[in-house]
N, C-alpha and C positions, 0 to 999 in steps of 0.2 A: 749514401743518400742526405741530402742535406734539404732543408726548406728555402726555395728559391725566391718566391715572391707571395706578398701578401696582399689581395685584393679586398677592401672591405666598403662596404656601402650602408649608411645608413644604421651603424652600430655604435647606440652608447652616443659619446661624443664626437665622433666621427663622423661626418657627412658623406664623403670620400676620399678613399686613400689608398694608392698602388705604391707598394713600398718591395725593391728590387735588394735580395741578401746575398750577403757572402759567407766565408765561412768564418769570421769574425767582424762584429758589427757595433761600431759604437754611435749612437743617436744623441744627440745634441737638439737643442732647440728651446723655444719660449715654453714655460708651463701650462699656457692652453692649445700646445698643439695636438693633445690626444693620446700623450702618453700613457695613462692608466687604462684610457678604451685597448690600444692597442695589446698593451702584457694582460688584460683582463681574457680578451678573445683568445689569444693563444693559451692562456693557461686553461681558461675552462672548455676549450675544445680538446685538447691534447693533455688535461690531465692523466697522470697514470693512475691514479687513485679514485675516482669517481667515475662513475658510468658515463653514457654518452649524454653530451648535454643538449638539454632543451630550452629553446627562447622564452622568456616571459616577458611580457609587457613593456617594462622599464628600460629592457633593450634596444629597445625602438628610441632610434636618432630625432629630436625635435629642435627646432630654430631656437636660437638663445631668447629666453624672455618669453617664449609662447610655448608654454606645454602642451596648448590645444591642438598645434600643429604638428603635433607628432606623427611620423610615418607611418605605415602599416605594413611597407615590406622592406627586409633586409636579406642582405647577402653577403656572405662573405667565401673567397677562393683560395685556397691554401695548396700553393704549384710544389711538390717534391721533386727533385732532381739527382739522378743517378751522379756519383761521384766521377764516374769515367764511363764514358761507351761500353755496354755490355756487362756492367754491374749488376743489372736489375737481374740476372739469370743466377746470381748464387744462389745458395740454400737460404740464406737470412729472407730474402724476398719472394721466395718462390709462391709463399703462400697468396701473396699479392698479384700472380700472373697475370690476372685477367682486369687491373687497373691501372697497368702502364701503358703510355701509349707514344709511339714513337714520334719523333721530331727531326724537322728537316736538318739539324746540327749533328746528327747521330745519336743525340742523348735519346735517354726515354724519360718521362717523365708523368707523375701521376698529380692530377688536375682533381682534387677534393673541392665540393662544392657543398655550402650549406646556404640555407631560404628558410627567411621566418615571415610567417603571413600573421599580420593581425587582425582580427575579425571585429565588427563592428559591437558585438558584445562582451570584448575584451578576451574571448580565446587566443591562443597563439599556437600556431603549427609550424612545426619544423620539418625540412624535407633535407636527406643526403641523396648526394649522387657523385658519381666520377665521369670525368667529361673525358674526350679526345680530343687532340690538339687544337680542331673547329670549334670546340663548344661545345658540342653533342654529347648528350648522356650517352655512357658505355650501358650495354647490356651486363649488368653486373649481378650476379643473383646474392642472395644474403649480404646486401649493403654493410648492414649495422656491423657484422661479425667482420666482415674486411676493415671496416673502421678501427673497429676496436684493434685488430690486428696491427694497424697503420700507427695507432698509439702507442701500442706496447714495446715497438720499434724504435719510434721517437716520440717518446714522452717529453712534454716541457717539465721542467725544472725551475720553479720561479725561486730565486734568491733575494731577497730584500730584508732590511732593517724588521730586528724583532718588533720594533714597537707598531707595526703596520701590519703583522701577522694575523688579524684574528676574523679575516673577511670570510675564507670560504671555507667552511668548515661542514661536513657531514652528518654531526651531532651523535658519533659512536666512539666509546671509549677504545681504542688499540689495544691488541694484546701484546704487551711490552718483549718484546725479544729476549733471550738469554745474554745479560751482560758479560758473562764470564765465557761464553762462545766467541762472541764481538771481541772482548779482549784478546784472546788466542790470536783471532784472524789478523789483529793489528800487529800483533806480535810477529806472526807468520812474516806478513806483508813487510814488517820494517825489515826482517833477515833480508829477505829476498832484496829489497832497497840497498842493503849493505852489501853485495857482492860487488859494488865497485867500491871498496869503504874510502877512495883518497884520501883525505887525511881526517877524516869524519868516526869518532869511536862510536861502538851501539847505543850508548848512554847519550851521546848528541844527536842522534838519527833519532832517538826516541824523544829528545827532548823537543826537535824539529817537528814531527809528528804530532807533538803535544799541541804545540801552539796553534799546530794546523786544525787539532780538533777544537780548541780554544776558539779559533775563529769560525768555524761552523757553528759552534752552541752560542757564540755570542752573536753572530749576525746571518748567518744563513741557514738554507733549509726549513721550511716549515711544512714542507710534506710528510705527512704521516705522523704528525705531532697531536697529541691531545693534551688535555688536565694530567692527566695519569703517564709519565714517561722517566725511564732514568736519564741521568747522564753521565756517560761515559768519562773514565779520566778526568774527574773532577780536581784532581790535585794539581795548584797550579807550583810551578818551577820555582824555585826559590829565588831565580832571577828570571824573570819573563823577558827582560828583553834580550837577554842570552839565547832563551829558546827560539825568538823570532830570527836573530841573526843566524842560528843554526838552521832554520826554515829556509832563509835565504840560500845560504850554502848548498842545502840540498835541491833548491831551485836549480842553479845554475848548474851542479853537477846533474840532474837530469837533461837539461837543456842542450847539452851538448851532443855533435852528431853522432848516430849510433846508435843512440841512449832508447831504441823505440822501445823495448822490452820494458825499461825503465819508466816509460809513460803509460804502457799499459798496466803495469803494477799499480801507478798513481790512480788509474782511473779504476780501478779495483779496490783500492782503499777510499777514494771518493766516494764509491757505491756502498762500500760496506759502511760506513760511516752516515751516511743517506739513510740506508736502512736499519741503523741503531735507532735512529728517532723515532719510529713507529712501526704502522703495519707496513709502509710502502716497502714493495719488493719488487725489482727493476727485473723485467725478462731479460732471458742472459744473452739475449742477441740485443738489446736495446742500445741506443748511442744517444743520450739525450740531448736537449735544445735546452742550454743554458739562458736562461732572461737574469740580467745581473741587473736590477733597478738602484740607482743612484749610491753605489757603496762608499761613497764619500762622506756621507752622512753622519757616522759614528765612529769611525776607523781613524785614527791618527793618519797622517800624511805617510809616514815610514811603513805602518803597518797596512797601509793602503796599497804601496810601492809591493811590499813583498805577496800581497794577497795576489794581487794583479798578474804578478809573474806565475805564480801558482797556478791561477787559472788559465793563463797562456801555454803552460805545460799539459792540460788535459786534452785530448785528442777531439774534442767535440766542438760544435758550432756555438755560437753566442753571441745573443744579441745583450748590449748593454746601455743604458740610459745615465746620461750625466750631465752635471754642469761645473763639473769640477777641473778646474785649470791644470792640478797635480796630475790627473788621470789622462787629461788628454795629453800632457806631455809624456806619457808613457806609451803611448797607442801612436801607430804608422798612421800618416794623415790619411791614407788612403781609405784607412777602414772607416772614417770619420763620415757622416752623414748627420746635414743639418735640416731640419724639417720647422716649416712654419705653417699656420692655421691662415689660409685663405678665405674669401668670401663662400665659396661654395666646395672647397677640398682641403687635405693638407697636403703640401706642397714640400717636394725633396730638390732644396735650393743647391746641395752640393753633392756631386756625383766626381769625386777625386779621381779614380783613376783613367789615365790618360789625359788629365787637363792638368795636372801638378807636375812640372819637372822637376827633378831629382835636385835636391838642394834648393831649389828656389823658395820654397815651404817649409816650414817645420810645426811641428804638433803646438809646439812652445807660441808662435806665433798666433798661430790659428785660436790658443784659449785664451790671448793676451784681453779681447774685449769682455771674457767671461768676468 
């Protein structure tokens, strides 16, 4: 299942936005196009660690410079699509049976709508519903329970620079998991990864994984983090550049054809590292949606290249925002979407599939004006 479409009307800095998504998406644009509002919406509505979000007065859009003109209604529609026709019948999605809607292209979709109403007294009401393909509400019982299960299956993990990771807190101190148990899990996963050793020794693999941990600690994964937390595998290798080189070799090894099992192992490792950060526990059937916010902010270009290759290996949907020419040069041009704020909406000005002939454009040329 992937998040296929996001429609936002009147939420924070976005007056109107309709955005189609693919498996991998790189969003570029001016700073004022509404990036933070889009990522905040997905983070708040699909967070794996918070209860269902209720809109507040500050969530309602108002014209720039006219706070008294604040809107009193907002709505967000998230459209989820099965990856292949018939996949909605598998065990993982059985609980959501009442939420799926058949569509003309033979795919089934889930249309999840949230509405906010702001009263004259400042009170805010949040309404949730599941729609059919015609936009009419479905007779779903226990809507909140269905939404919670949807979030468990496809939670959002927002990865961003640690300097900006202090905004969404639940005010509780997490119970830190047993670090030794997690370390043993990492060792086990490392041994599994080594079943095709190629030219890597066990020590080199562990150094590569250590570089991965350093990357996650330095840059990624605020979910589940609190004031009190342990840091895993803090010992730096004597030669940090060598660790990053080994990680790059691991990337290339896993990226070869027939390496699906290794990707699954990598996903398990990634999940283990996230869970080691605090109380966050992903459901066993979860396939997180990764939000990668401006990864170039503090990573050296070489480290950025290795980290991006690592993320490309994960079998997960990804939405990244960037203004980095280096990152765009690593991205197929059909995955790039340019967003620009217009007077009444945020417009998608680039829809590359079907419009760009192979060999005529490159990501390097696209990134040059940036």
